[in-house]
C-alpha positions as CSV (number, residue, x, y, z in Angstrom):
1,M,0.0,0.0,0.0
2,I,1.1,3.5,-0.8
3,Q,-0.4,6.4,1.3
4,I,0.2,9.9,0.0
5,E,-1.1,12.6,2.4
6,N,-1.2,16.3,1.4
7,L,2.0,15.9,-0.6
8,T,3.5,19.3,-1.7
9,K,6.7,19.8,-3.5
10,I,8.0,23.4,-4.2
11,Y,11.3,23.9,-6.0
12,A,13.0,26.7,-4.1
13,A,15.1,28.0,-7.0
14,N,12.1,29.4,-8.8
15,N,9.4,28.9,-6.1
16,F,7.6,26.5,-8.5
17,K,4.9,24.3,-6.9
18,A,5.3,21.0,-8.9
19,V,3.0,19.0,-6.6
20,D,0.1,20.7,-4.8
21,D,-1.5,19.1,-1.7
22,L,-1.8,15.6,-3.3
23,T,-3.6,12.9,-1.4
24,L,-4.0,9.4,-2.7
25,T,-4.2,5.8,-1.4
26,I,-3.0,2.9,-3.5
27,D,-4.2,-0.3,-2.0
28,D,-2.6,-3.7,-2.1
29,G,-3.6,-5.8,-5.1
30,E,-4.2,-2.7,-7.3
31,I,-2.6,-1.7,-10.6
32,F,-2.9,2.1,-10.2
33,G,-2.3,4.3,-13.2
34,F,-1.0,7.9,-12.8
35,L,-1.7,10.2,-15.7
36,G,-1.2,13.8,-16.6
37,P,0.1,16.0,-19.4
38,N,3.8,16.8,-19.7
39,G,4.9,18.9,-16.7
40,A,1.9,17.9,-14.6
41,G,4.0,16.7,-11.7
42,K,3.9,12.9,-12.3
43,S,7.7,12.2,-12.2
44,T,8.2,14.7,-9.3
45,T,5.5,12.8,-7.3
46,I,7.1,9.4,-8.1
47,K,10.6,10.7,-7.1
48,C,9.1,11.9,-3.8
49,L,7.5,8.5,-3.2
50,T,10.8,6.7,-3.8
51,G,12.8,9.1,-1.6
52,I,14.8,10.5,-4.5
53,L,13.4,14.0,-3.9
54,N,12.7,15.6,-0.5
55,Y,9.2,17.1,-0.4
56,T,8.2,20.4,1.1
57,S,5.3,19.1,3.2
58,G,2.9,16.2,3.6
59,R,3.5,12.5,4.3
60,V,4.3,9.3,2.3
61,L,3.9,5.8,3.7
62,I,5.1,2.7,2.0
63,N,3.3,-0.3,3.5
64,G,3.0,1.8,6.7
65,V,6.6,3.0,6.8
66,D,7.2,6.7,6.6
67,I,9.8,7.4,3.9
68,K,11.1,10.4,5.7
69,D,11.3,8.9,9.2
70,A,12.7,5.5,8.0
71,P,14.0,5.9,4.5
72,L,16.0,2.7,4.3
73,A,13.2,0.5,5.6
74,A,10.7,2.1,3.2
75,K,13.0,1.9,0.2
76,K,13.7,-1.8,0.8
77,K,10.0,-2.4,0.0
78,I,10.2,-0.6,-3.3
79,G,11.1,-1.7,-6.8
80,Y,11.5,1.4,-9.0
81,V,11.8,1.8,-12.7
82,P,12.7,5.4,-13.5
83,D,11.8,7.4,-16.6
84,E,15.5,7.7,-17.4
85,H,18.3,5.2,-17.2
86,I,20.3,5.9,-14.0
87,I,22.6,2.9,-14.2
88,Y,26.4,2.4,-14.2
89,E,27.3,2.1,-17.8
90,G,30.8,0.9,-17.2
91,L,29.4,-2.3,-15.7
92,T,28.0,-5.3,-17.6
93,G,24.3,-5.8,-17.2
94,L,25.0,-8.8,-14.9
95,Q,27.4,-6.9,-12.7
96,Y,24.8,-4.1,-12.3
97,I,22.0,-6.5,-11.4
98,N,24.3,-8.2,-8.9
99,F,25.2,-4.9,-7.4
100,I,21.4,-4.2,-6.9
101,C,21.1,-7.7,-5.3
102,N,23.9,-6.7,-2.9
103,V,22.1,-3.5,-2.0
104,F,18.9,-5.4,-1.2
105,D,20.6,-8.4,0.5
106,V,19.3,-11.0,-2.0
107,A,20.8,-14.4,-1.2
108,P,23.2,-15.9,-3.8
109,A,20.9,-18.9,-4.6
110,K,17.8,-16.7,-5.0
111,R,19.6,-14.0,-7.1
112,K,20.8,-16.6,-9.6
113,E,17.3,-18.1,-10.0
114,R,15.7,-14.7,-10.4
115,I,18.4,-13.2,-12.7
116,D,18.1,-16.3,-14.9
117,K,14.3,-16.1,-14.9
118,Y,14.1,-12.4,-15.9
119,T,16.9,-12.3,-18.4
120,V,15.1,-15.1,-20.3
121,L,11.8,-13.4,-20.0
122,F,13.2,-10.2,-21.4
123,G,15.4,-11.8,-24.0
124,M,18.7,-10.6,-22.4
125,Q,20.4,-13.9,-21.8
126,D,22.9,-13.4,-24.7
127,K,23.6,-9.7,-23.8
128,I,23.6,-9.7,-20.0
129,S,27.4,-10.1,-19.8
130,E,28.1,-7.2,-22.2
131,T,28.9,-3.6,-21.0
132,I,25.8,-1.5,-20.5
133,S,27.3,1.4,-22.5
134,S,27.0,-0.8,-25.6
135,Y,23.2,-1.4,-25.0
136,S,20.4,0.2,-26.9
137,H,17.8,2.3,-25.1
138,G,15.5,-0.7,-24.9
139,M,18.1,-3.0,-23.5
140,K,19.0,-0.5,-20.8
141,Q,15.3,-0.3,-20.0
142,K,15.2,-4.1,-19.6
143,V,18.1,-4.0,-17.2
144,S,16.4,-1.3,-15.2
145,I,13.2,-3.4,-15.0
146,I,15.1,-6.6,-14.0
147,S,17.0,-4.7,-11.3
148,A,13.7,-3.4,-9.9
149,L,12.2,-6.9,-9.8
150,V,15.2,-8.9,-8.6
151,H,14.6,-8.4,-4.8
152,E,10.8,-9.1,-5.3
153,P,9.6,-5.8,-3.9
154,E,6.3,-5.4,-2.1
155,V,5.6,-2.1,-4.0
156,F,6.4,-1.8,-7.7
157,I,6.7,1.8,-8.9
158,L,7.2,2.5,-12.6
159,D,7.6,5.8,-14.5
160,E,6.9,5.4,-18.3
161,P,8.1,1.8,-18.2
162,M,7.1,0.8,-21.7
163,T,9.3,3.4,-23.4
164,G,11.8,1.7,-25.8
165,L,10.5,-1.9,-25.1
166,D,9.8,-4.2,-28.0
167,P,6.3,-5.8,-28.1
168,Q,7.4,-9.1,-26.5
169,S,9.0,-7.3,-23.6
170,S,6.1,-5.0,-23.1
171,F,3.8,-8.0,-22.9
172,Q,6.1,-9.7,-20.3
173,L,6.1,-6.5,-18.2
174,K,2.3,-6.2,-18.3
175,T,2.0,-9.9,-17.3
176,I,4.4,-9.3,-14.4
177,M,2.5,-6.3,-13.2
178,T,-0.8,-8.3,-13.3
179,E,0.8,-11.1,-11.4
180,Y,2.1,-8.7,-8.8
181,A,-1.4,-7.3,-8.2
182,K,-2.9,-10.8,-8.0
183,A,-0.3,-11.7,-5.3
184,G,-1.6,-8.8,-3.2
185,K,1.3,-6.4,-4.0
186,T,1.0,-2.8,-5.1
187,V,1.7,-1.5,-8.6
188,F,1.8,2.2,-9.3
189,F,2.8,3.4,-12.7
190,S,2.8,6.5,-14.9
191,S,2.3,6.2,-18.6
192,H,1.3,8.3,-21.7
193,I,0.0,5.1,-23.4
194,L,-3.7,5.4,-22.5
195,E,-4.7,2.2,-24.2
196,V,-2.3,0.2,-21.9
197,V,-3.5,2.1,-18.8
198,E,-7.2,1.5,-19.7
199,K,-6.7,-2.3,-20.2
200,L,-4.3,-2.9,-17.3
201,C,-5.3,-0.7,-14.4
202,T,-7.9,-1.1,-11.7
203,K,-7.9,2.6,-10.8
204,V,-6.5,5.7,-12.4
205,A,-5.6,9.2,-11.0
206,I,-5.2,12.2,-13.3
207,I,-3.2,15.2,-12.2
208,N,-2.8,18.6,-13.9
209,K,-0.5,21.4,-12.9
210,G,0.4,19.5,-9.8
211,K,-3.1,19.1,-8.5
212,L,-5.2,16.0,-8.4
213,V,-8.1,16.3,-10.9
214,T,-9.9,13.0,-10.4
215,V,-9.6,9.3,-9.4
216,C,-11.7,6.9,-11.3
217,D,-12.4,3.2,-11.0
218,M,-11.8,1.6,-14.3
219,T,-14.5,-1.0,-13.9
220,E,-17.1,1.7,-13.3
221,L,-15.8,3.7,-16.2
222,K,-16.1,0.7,-18.5
223,E,-19.7,0.0,-17.3
224,K,-20.8,3.6,-18.3
225,Q,-21.9,4.7,-21.7
226,S,-19.8,3.6,-24.6
227,D,-18.8,7.1,-25.5
228,I,-17.0,7.6,-22.2
229,S,-13.4,6.4,-22.6
230,L,-10.3,7.1,-20.6
231,E,-8.9,9.1,-23.5
232,K,-12.0,11.3,-23.6
233,L,-12.0,11.8,-19.8
234,F,-8.3,12.6,-19.8
235,L,-8.6,15.1,-22.7
236,D,-11.6,16.8,-21.1
237,L,-10.0,17.2,-17.7
238,T,-6.6,18.4,-18.9
239,K,-7.4,20.6,-21.9
240,P,-5.6,23.9,-21.7
241,S,-7.6,26.9,-20.5
242,E,-8.7,29.2,-23.3
243,A,-6.7,32.3,-23.7
244,L,-8.3,35.5,-22.4
């Protein structure tokens, strides 16, 4: 479970309020989509949830653990796929994943089993021993995903995870996300691919200019009139204000 209570993030350099009093609860067993236009505050919110950014006010709990009060305990519960590749490109893919295993204290027997499983799933078994600097964008994304999964986190947080993935890998990732939710874990992800969000998510939140606009249950949305789609809802709620 992720609990976000009155989260506000102001960048001091220009006094810009990127996230404005955001309150959300993402329950266990949910695949929760997080949508908004470019610059809406999605990535800033996610970086606050994962402890990368310090926030101005509010509270974030990861399975009951306050990420400010107990950052290490909270972060150990999280698997995070960022929207950019923050990985050590001088290492091989296998070295980097083993480094993440060391950080999260994954036992040697379990790490081999999991690394073997995910490298096969994502078609990386022939490339995993090559240097990350030689990888394509999609291959770096796969290593990032495998690194986020290898310690079997309780909370899986992803920011634009499908970017650069081939169709087979996208399918595998969506399957993993679904299996995580069925196992009672929490999946929270941001994406601009509304078709994927609509098919995959149980709930969706839309933010615009840092503020929460709506939270909708996807089952209820699908049961409404056929002309109401997630795309239409998103566009209606985030359309730019008309110029004066």
